[in-house]
C-alpha positions as CSV (number, residue, x, y, z in Angstrom):
1,M,0.0,0.0,0.0
2,N,1.4,3.4,-1.0
3,V,0.6,6.1,1.5
4,D,0.7,8.8,-1.1
5,D,-2.1,6.9,-3.0
6,V,-4.2,6.7,0.1
7,E,-3.8,10.4,0.8
8,A,-4.7,11.3,-2.8
9,A,-7.9,9.2,-2.5
10,V,-8.8,10.8,0.8
11,E,-8.1,14.2,-0.6
12,E,-10.4,13.5,-3.5
13,M,-13.2,12.8,-1.1
14,G,-12.2,15.6,1.2
15,A,-12.6,18.1,-1.6
16,L,-16.3,17.1,-1.9
17,L,-16.8,17.3,1.8
18,R,-15.2,20.8,2.1
19,L,-18.1,22.1,0.0
20,D,-20.3,21.5,3.0
21,G,-17.7,22.7,5.5
22,A,-16.4,19.3,6.6
23,E,-12.8,18.1,6.6
24,L,-11.4,14.6,6.0
25,T,-8.0,13.7,7.4
26,V,-5.8,10.6,7.2
27,L,-4.9,9.6,10.8
28,E,-3.0,6.4,9.8
29,A,-2.1,4.6,6.6
30,N,-0.1,1.6,7.7
31,P,1.3,-0.5,4.8
32,K,2.3,-3.4,7.1
33,T,-1.2,-3.9,8.6
34,A,-3.1,-2.6,5.5
35,R,-5.1,-0.4,7.9
36,I,-6.3,3.0,7.0
37,E,-7.8,5.3,9.6
38,V,-9.6,8.5,8.5
39,A,-11.3,11.2,10.6
40,L,-14.2,13.4,9.6
41,D,-14.1,16.9,11.2
42,M,-17.5,18.6,11.1
43,T,-16.4,21.7,13.1
44,G,-17.1,24.1,10.1
45,V,-20.4,22.4,9.0
46,E,-23.5,24.6,9.2
47,C,-25.9,21.9,7.9
48,E,-25.1,18.5,9.4
49,D,-27.8,16.8,7.3
50,C,-26.1,18.1,4.1
51,V,-23.0,16.0,4.7
52,M,-23.1,12.5,3.3
53,P,-24.4,9.9,5.8
54,P,-21.6,7.9,7.6
55,E,-22.3,4.6,5.8
56,M,-22.4,6.2,2.4
57,L,-19.3,8.3,3.1
58,E,-17.3,5.2,4.3
59,Q,-18.2,3.3,1.1
60,M,-17.2,6.2,-1.1
61,I,-13.9,6.6,0.7
62,S,-13.3,2.9,0.4
63,D,-14.1,2.9,-3.3
64,A,-11.8,5.9,-3.9
65,V,-8.9,4.1,-2.1
66,A,-9.6,0.9,-3.9
67,R,-9.2,2.6,-7.3
68,R,-5.6,3.5,-6.2
69,V,-4.5,0.8,-3.8
70,R,-4.1,-2.8,-4.8
71,G,-5.1,-5.6,-2.5
72,E,-7.2,-5.7,0.6
73,F,-7.2,-3.0,3.3
74,E,-9.2,-2.2,6.5
75,L,-10.8,1.2,6.5
76,V,-11.7,2.8,9.8
77,L,-13.8,6.0,9.6
78,R,-14.0,8.1,12.7
79,D,-17.2,10.1,12.3
80,P,-18.5,12.3,15.1
81,R,-22.1,11.5,14.1
82,R,-21.4,8.0,15.3
83,G,-19.9,9.2,18.6
84,G,-16.4,8.9,17.0
85,V,-16.8,5.1,17.1
86,P,-15.1,3.5,14.1
87,S,-17.0,1.0,12.0
């Protein structure tokens, strides 16, 4: 797993979220464990309902990463709407 590819995929999704005031950050991209941890920051969001639901967001991030990263990986999304609990 190439960390730069992971960051590019997350940035792609982050650009969409920034339109609603949200921010997406890579917390960890570990090639040895194939674990990717991403956090959603909704501090600047005025309309929480305007931001993609957690399950849909997680799938879209996973798809964006899969287009760039070969092989299996574990994606953990920390979303404050779920109490920060990863899925």
